[in-house]
N, C-alpha and C positions, 0 to 999 in steps of 0.2 A: 581420550575416548569419552569422557562425560561431556566436554565441550560439543562434540559432533553429535552425540546423542540429544543434547538440548537443541541444537540446531534442527536436527530431524524432527524432533517432537514439535517445535514451534512452527516449521514449515510445512509438515505433511500431516501430522496427527491432529494438531490444533491450528490448521490452516485458517487465517483470519477471514478469508473470503468464502472458501467453499465449505468449512465446517462451522466456524463461530458466526458467520455472516456480520461481521463488523465492517465498518467503513464503506457502507453501501453508497453514500453520496459520492466519493470520488470515484468508486468502482463504476457506477453507472454513468457519472457526469464527464469523466475524462476519457473513456475508453472508446472513442469514435475511431481510433487508429491504433496500430501497434506501438508507433512512436509515443504517443501521448500516454498510453498505459505504461510502457516502460519508463518513461520520464517521470510520471507520477509515482510510481512504485519505487524507483531509485531515490526520489526526494524523501518520500515518506520513510524508506529504509534507513537513510542517513540520519534523519531526525530521530528515529526510533532507536538506533544504536547509541547515539550521543546522549539522548535523555535518559535511557535505561542505565547507562554507566553513571551518570551524575545522580540520579535518583537513588541508585543503589548505594553510592558513596555517601550521601547525606541522609539516608534513611533514618539513622539513630539520632540525627540532630533536630529532625522535624517532629513537632508535637503532634499527636494524632488529630487534635482539632482543626489544624491547619494544613494537614498533609495534601489534600486534594488541590486546593489553591496554589500550594508551593509546586506540586507536579506540573499544574498548568503553566505557571511562570517559567519553569524550567523548559518545558516543551515550546511555549511561545518564544523564548529567547533563541532557540536553535532554529525555529521556523523563520524568524525575522532574519537571522544570519543567513540562513539558506536562501531566502527571497532576495536578500541584497546581493548575494553571489550570483543567483540566476539572472537577475536584472542586469548585472555587470557583464557577465560573461557568456550568457545564453539567452539573449533577448527573444529569440524566435520561440523558445521554450516558455518563456514568461508571457509571451502574447498567446501562445497556444492554450496554456493551462490556466491563464488568467486568475480569477478569484479562487481557484481550488488550491493554490499554493498557501495562501494564509489560512485556509480552512483546514489545513493539516493539523493546526492547533487543537481543534475540536474533533479531530477524528478518533472514534472510540478505540481503533487499534492501539493508539499510543497510550492513551489513559488506562485502557484495559490491561496492557502488558506492564505498564508501571505499577498499577494497583496489585495485579495477580502475581506478577514475578519479581520485577526489580526491586520492590520494596520488602521482599522476603529473602533475597539471595544476594550472594557477593557481586562485586563488580564484573569479574571474569564470566560468571554463569549468566549475568545479566546482559553482557555484551553478546554472548552466544544467543541468548533468547531474542535479542534485537535483530541479530543476523538472520536468524531462523525465520521469524515473523516477518521480517522485511523481505526476505527472499521469497517466502510463500505469498506475500502481498503482491510483490512484483511480477512473479510468475503468473498469477492469476490475472492481474491487470493487463499484462502483455498478451496473454492467451485470449483474453475476452476482446481486447482491441484488434488483435489479429483476426480473430473470427469474424468480427462485426465488419472490419474493413474489407476482408475478403469477400464475404457475402454481399456486402453493400456497394463496393466499387470494383471488385475484381482484382485488387491489389493487396499486397502486404508490404508495408513500408514503401520502397520505391519499385519493387518488383511488380509489373503488371502481368496477372496471370490470365485474365480473360478480359474481353472488352467491358469498359465501364457501363455501357448501355444494357449489358445483361444482368447487372447487379440489381438487388433488391433494395431500394432506398429506405425501407423500413429498418434495415439493420444498422444504418448509420444514424437513424433517429432514436430518440429516447425509449419508445416501446421496443425497438430491436435489442437494447441493452437488457431489458428484463427478460425477454425471450431467450436470448442467447445466454445470459447468466443462468437461467433455470436449466437449460439444456447442460451447460458445463457442470453445474453441481450435481445434476442426475448422473452424468457420465463419471465424475470424480467419485461420488459415493459407491457407484456400482463397481469401479475398479477397486476402491479401497476395501470394500466388503468382500 
């Protein structure tokens, strides 16, 4: 029960995108489509789960003076492994997300969860936090990408809903990311309150 409560808290109550406003660079930069948002969210979630578990396991071995650099090295190791796997088995995703995969290393969601949760809890709870924060981040990116893609091109993933010529190009471009994110945060907070 505690495992599920931790997941819920990390995904909904402390949602990295809609509540804490962390990880805005990949949130705004990769969500031009639902597939890109989903891919980036799942990549971040995988790194988050693995790094949370390792950081929780080594927290007592790391001196306070070097804990942040150690956390970054742990995160960078998992990001490098993930990038190599994506390049080998999903080159289309690698091409689509480009520089944003290596930038997972400096995503505040990962370092924030490592510092705020994994460094203070056991491995199982840290894994639950990673799953929850990763799910919250993935859902937020996928939803933002789907909304932008729908309003900009008339489609979601491969499903064409209305002709592309009816779409507003603004939503596929960077300003559309800010506008749509603002609307989604407002909707999320009004539902949550």
